[in-house]
mmCIF entry with sequence, helices, sheets and N, C-alpha, C, O atoms, coordinates in Angstrom:
data_MODEL
# 
_entry.id   MODEL 
# 
_entity.id                         1 
_entity.type                       polymer 
_entity.pdbx_number_of_molecules   1 
# 
_entity_poly.entity_id                      1 
_entity_poly.type                           'polypeptide(L)' 
_entity_poly.nstd_linkage                   no 
_entity_poly.nstd_monomer                   no 
_entity_poly.pdbx_seq_one_letter_code       RDIAGNYTMRSFFQGVVMLQ 
_entity_poly.pdbx_seq_one_letter_code_can   RDIAGNYTMRSFFQGVVMLQ 
_entity_poly.pdbx_strand_id                 A 
# 
loop_
_entity_poly_seq.entity_id 
_entity_poly_seq.num 
_entity_poly_seq.mon_id 
_entity_poly_seq.hetero 
1 1  ARG n 
1 2  ASP n 
1 3  ILE n 
1 4  ALA n 
1 5  GLY n 
1 6  ASN n 
1 7  TYR n 
1 8  THR n 
1 9  MET n 
1 10 ARG n 
1 11 SER n 
1 12 PHE n 
1 13 PHE n 
1 14 GLN n 
1 15 GLY n 
1 16 VAL n 
1 17 VAL n 
1 18 MET n 
1 19 LEU n 
1 20 GLN n 
# 
_struct_asym.id          A 
_struct_asym.entity_id   1 
# 
_struct_conf.conf_type_id            HELX_P 
_struct_conf.id                      HELX_P1 
_struct_conf.pdbx_PDB_helix_id       AA1 
_struct_conf.beg_label_comp_id       ILE 
_struct_conf.beg_label_asym_id       A 
_struct_conf.beg_label_seq_id        3 
_struct_conf.pdbx_beg_PDB_ins_code   ? 
_struct_conf.end_label_comp_id       LEU 
_struct_conf.end_label_asym_id       A 
_struct_conf.end_label_seq_id        19 
_struct_conf.pdbx_end_PDB_ins_code   ? 
_struct_conf.beg_auth_comp_id        ILE 
_struct_conf.beg_auth_asym_id        A 
_struct_conf.beg_auth_seq_id         3 
_struct_conf.end_auth_comp_id        LEU 
_struct_conf.end_auth_asym_id        A 
_struct_conf.end_auth_seq_id         19 
_struct_conf.pdbx_PDB_helix_class    1 
_struct_conf.details                 ? 
_struct_conf.pdbx_PDB_helix_length   17 
# 
_struct_conf_type.id          HELX_P 
_struct_conf_type.criteria    ? 
_struct_conf_type.reference   ? 
# 
loop_
_atom_site.group_PDB 
_atom_site.id 
_atom_site.type_symbol 
_atom_site.label_atom_id 
_atom_site.label_alt_id 
_atom_site.label_comp_id 
_atom_site.label_asym_id 
_atom_site.label_entity_id 
_atom_site.label_seq_id 
_atom_site.pdbx_PDB_ins_code 
_atom_site.Cartn_x 
_atom_site.Cartn_y 
_atom_site.Cartn_z 
_atom_site.occupancy 
_atom_site.B_iso_or_equiv 
_atom_site.pdbx_formal_charge 
_atom_site.auth_seq_id 
_atom_site.auth_comp_id 
_atom_site.auth_asym_id 
_atom_site.auth_atom_id 
_atom_site.pdbx_PDB_model_num 
ATOM 1  N N  . ARG A 1 1  ? -92.089 -176.793 -54.341 1.00 0.00 ? 1  ARG A N  1 
ATOM 2  C CA . ARG A 1 1  ? -91.998 -176.600 -52.879 1.00 0.00 ? 1  ARG A CA 1 
ATOM 3  C C  . ARG A 1 1  ? -90.991 -177.585 -52.271 1.00 0.00 ? 1  ARG A C  1 
ATOM 4  O O  . ARG A 1 1  ? -90.930 -178.746 -52.675 1.00 0.00 ? 1  ARG A O  1 
ATOM 5  N N  . ASP A 1 2  ? -90.221 -177.124 -51.320 1.00 0.00 ? 2  ASP A N  1 
ATOM 6  C CA . ASP A 1 2  ? -89.223 -177.997 -50.665 1.00 0.00 ? 2  ASP A CA 1 
ATOM 7  C C  . ASP A 1 2  ? -89.791 -178.633 -49.396 1.00 0.00 ? 2  ASP A C  1 
ATOM 8  O O  . ASP A 1 2  ? -89.096 -179.355 -48.680 1.00 0.00 ? 2  ASP A O  1 
ATOM 9  N N  . ILE A 1 3  ? -91.068 -178.350 -49.134 1.00 0.00 ? 3  ILE A N  1 
ATOM 10 C CA . ILE A 1 3  ? -91.673 -178.891 -47.893 1.00 0.00 ? 3  ILE A CA 1 
ATOM 11 C C  . ILE A 1 3  ? -91.683 -180.417 -47.944 1.00 0.00 ? 3  ILE A C  1 
ATOM 12 O O  . ILE A 1 3  ? -91.279 -181.072 -46.983 1.00 0.00 ? 3  ILE A O  1 
ATOM 13 N N  . ALA A 1 4  ? -92.139 -180.981 -49.047 1.00 0.00 ? 4  ALA A N  1 
ATOM 14 C CA . ALA A 1 4  ? -92.211 -182.450 -49.172 1.00 0.00 ? 4  ALA A CA 1 
ATOM 15 C C  . ALA A 1 4  ? -90.814 -183.050 -49.030 1.00 0.00 ? 4  ALA A C  1 
ATOM 16 O O  . ALA A 1 4  ? -90.625 -183.997 -48.267 1.00 0.00 ? 4  ALA A O  1 
ATOM 17 N N  . GLY A 1 5  ? -89.845 -182.516 -49.747 1.00 0.00 ? 5  GLY A N  1 
ATOM 18 C CA . GLY A 1 5  ? -88.477 -183.047 -49.674 1.00 0.00 ? 5  GLY A CA 1 
ATOM 19 C C  . GLY A 1 5  ? -87.915 -182.892 -48.273 1.00 0.00 ? 5  GLY A C  1 
ATOM 20 O O  . GLY A 1 5  ? -87.279 -183.806 -47.747 1.00 0.00 ? 5  GLY A O  1 
ATOM 21 N N  . ASN A 1 6  ? -88.150 -181.739 -47.671 1.00 0.00 ? 6  ASN A N  1 
ATOM 22 C CA . ASN A 1 6  ? -87.625 -181.507 -46.323 1.00 0.00 ? 6  ASN A CA 1 
ATOM 23 C C  . ASN A 1 6  ? -88.251 -182.481 -45.341 1.00 0.00 ? 6  ASN A C  1 
ATOM 24 O O  . ASN A 1 6  ? -87.569 -183.010 -44.463 1.00 0.00 ? 6  ASN A O  1 
ATOM 25 N N  . TYR A 1 7  ? -89.555 -182.721 -45.489 1.00 0.00 ? 7  TYR A N  1 
ATOM 26 C CA . TYR A 1 7  ? -90.250 -183.639 -44.566 1.00 0.00 ? 7  TYR A CA 1 
ATOM 27 C C  . TYR A 1 7  ? -89.665 -185.043 -44.686 1.00 0.00 ? 7  TYR A C  1 
ATOM 28 O O  . TYR A 1 7  ? -89.434 -185.717 -43.682 1.00 0.00 ? 7  TYR A O  1 
ATOM 29 N N  . THR A 1 8  ? -89.431 -185.475 -45.914 1.00 0.00 ? 8  THR A N  1 
ATOM 30 C CA . THR A 1 8  ? -88.876 -186.829 -46.117 1.00 0.00 ? 8  THR A CA 1 
ATOM 31 C C  . THR A 1 8  ? -87.483 -186.930 -45.505 1.00 0.00 ? 8  THR A C  1 
ATOM 32 O O  . THR A 1 8  ? -87.156 -187.907 -44.831 1.00 0.00 ? 8  THR A O  1 
ATOM 33 N N  . MET A 1 9  ? -86.674 -185.915 -45.747 1.00 0.00 ? 9  MET A N  1 
ATOM 34 C CA . MET A 1 9  ? -85.304 -185.936 -45.214 1.00 0.00 ? 9  MET A CA 1 
ATOM 35 C C  . MET A 1 9  ? -85.350 -185.947 -43.685 1.00 0.00 ? 9  MET A C  1 
ATOM 36 O O  . MET A 1 9  ? -84.591 -186.667 -43.037 1.00 0.00 ? 9  MET A O  1 
ATOM 37 N N  . ARG A 1 10 ? -86.241 -185.147 -43.126 1.00 0.00 ? 10 ARG A N  1 
ATOM 38 C CA . ARG A 1 10 ? -86.330 -185.080 -41.667 1.00 0.00 ? 10 ARG A CA 1 
ATOM 39 C C  . ARG A 1 10 ? -86.771 -186.451 -41.122 1.00 0.00 ? 10 ARG A C  1 
ATOM 40 O O  . ARG A 1 10 ? -86.227 -186.941 -40.132 1.00 0.00 ? 10 ARG A O  1 
ATOM 41 N N  . SER A 1 11 ? -87.759 -187.052 -41.782 1.00 0.00 ? 11 SER A N  1 
ATOM 42 C CA . SER A 1 11 ? -88.258 -188.357 -41.310 1.00 0.00 ? 11 SER A CA 1 
ATOM 43 C C  . SER A 1 11 ? -87.130 -189.388 -41.374 1.00 0.00 ? 11 SER A C  1 
ATOM 44 O O  . SER A 1 11 ? -86.956 -190.184 -40.450 1.00 0.00 ? 11 SER A O  1 
ATOM 45 N N  . PHE A 1 12 ? -86.367 -189.370 -42.468 1.00 0.00 ? 12 PHE A N  1 
ATOM 46 C CA . PHE A 1 12 ? -85.260 -190.319 -42.612 1.00 0.00 ? 12 PHE A CA 1 
ATOM 47 C C  . PHE A 1 12 ? -84.215 -190.099 -41.509 1.00 0.00 ? 12 PHE A C  1 
ATOM 48 O O  . PHE A 1 12 ? -83.719 -191.054 -40.910 1.00 0.00 ? 12 PHE A O  1 
ATOM 49 N N  . PHE A 1 13 ? -83.895 -188.839 -41.257 1.00 0.00 ? 13 PHE A N  1 
ATOM 50 C CA . PHE A 1 13 ? -82.905 -188.525 -40.219 1.00 0.00 ? 13 PHE A CA 1 
ATOM 51 C C  . PHE A 1 13 ? -83.383 -189.034 -38.857 1.00 0.00 ? 13 PHE A C  1 
ATOM 52 O O  . PHE A 1 13 ? -82.611 -189.604 -38.086 1.00 0.00 ? 13 PHE A O  1 
ATOM 53 N N  . GLN A 1 14 ? -84.680 -188.816 -38.577 1.00 0.00 ? 14 GLN A N  1 
ATOM 54 C CA . GLN A 1 14 ? -85.232 -189.278 -37.294 1.00 0.00 ? 14 GLN A CA 1 
ATOM 55 C C  . GLN A 1 14 ? -85.123 -190.790 -37.204 1.00 0.00 ? 14 GLN A C  1 
ATOM 56 O O  . GLN A 1 14 ? -84.792 -191.325 -36.147 1.00 0.00 ? 14 GLN A O  1 
ATOM 57 N N  . GLY A 1 15 ? -85.398 -191.484 -38.300 1.00 0.00 ? 15 GLY A N  1 
ATOM 58 C CA . GLY A 1 15 ? -85.313 -192.949 -38.309 1.00 0.00 ? 15 GLY A CA 1 
ATOM 59 C C  . GLY A 1 15 ? -83.892 -193.400 -37.975 1.00 0.00 ? 15 GLY A C  1 
ATOM 60 O O  . GLY A 1 15 ? -83.708 -194.339 -37.201 1.00 0.00 ? 15 GLY A O  1 
ATOM 61 N N  . VAL A 1 16 ? -82.903 -192.751 -38.543 1.00 0.00 ? 16 VAL A N  1 
ATOM 62 C CA . VAL A 1 16 ? -81.503 -193.136 -38.285 1.00 0.00 ? 16 VAL A CA 1 
ATOM 63 C C  . VAL A 1 16 ? -81.178 -192.919 -36.807 1.00 0.00 ? 16 VAL A C  1 
ATOM 64 O O  . VAL A 1 16 ? -80.522 -193.751 -36.179 1.00 0.00 ? 16 VAL A O  1 
ATOM 65 N N  . VAL A 1 17 ? -81.639 -191.803 -36.264 1.00 0.00 ? 17 VAL A N  1 
ATOM 66 C CA . VAL A 1 17 ? -81.360 -191.515 -34.847 1.00 0.00 ? 17 VAL A CA 1 
ATOM 67 C C  . VAL A 1 17 ? -82.006 -192.591 -33.978 1.00 0.00 ? 17 VAL A C  1 
ATOM 68 O O  . VAL A 1 17 ? -81.408 -193.045 -33.003 1.00 0.00 ? 17 VAL A O  1 
ATOM 69 N N  . MET A 1 18 ? -83.221 -192.997 -34.329 1.00 0.00 ? 18 MET A N  1 
ATOM 70 C CA . MET A 1 18 ? -83.916 -194.016 -33.534 1.00 0.00 ? 18 MET A CA 1 
ATOM 71 C C  . MET A 1 18 ? -83.158 -195.342 -33.612 1.00 0.00 ? 18 MET A C  1 
ATOM 72 O O  . MET A 1 18 ? -83.056 -196.067 -32.622 1.00 0.00 ? 18 MET A O  1 
ATOM 73 N N  . LEU A 1 19 ? -82.633 -195.648 -34.791 1.00 0.00 ? 19 LEU A N  1 
ATOM 74 C CA . LEU A 1 19 ? -81.887 -196.904 -34.942 1.00 0.00 ? 19 LEU A CA 1 
ATOM 75 C C  . LEU A 1 19 ? -80.679 -196.873 -34.007 1.00 0.00 ? 19 LEU A C  1 
ATOM 76 O O  . LEU A 1 19 ? -80.365 -197.867 -33.353 1.00 0.00 ? 19 LEU A O  1 
ATOM 77 N N  . GLN A 1 20 ? -80.008 -195.730 -33.951 1.00 0.00 ? 20 GLN A N  1 
ATOM 78 C CA . GLN A 1 20 ? -78.847 -195.619 -33.083 1.00 0.00 ? 20 GLN A CA 1 
ATOM 79 C C  . GLN A 1 20 ? -79.354 -195.415 -31.671 1.00 0.00 ? 20 GLN A C  1 
ATOM 80 O O  . GLN A 1 20 ? -78.558 -195.293 -30.741 1.00 0.00 ? 20 GLN A O  1 
# 
């Protein structure tokens, strides 16, 4: 399933946006 991978990638992307 790509759900776990997608969730991690999404969380990481959100973290980067928050940093900026």
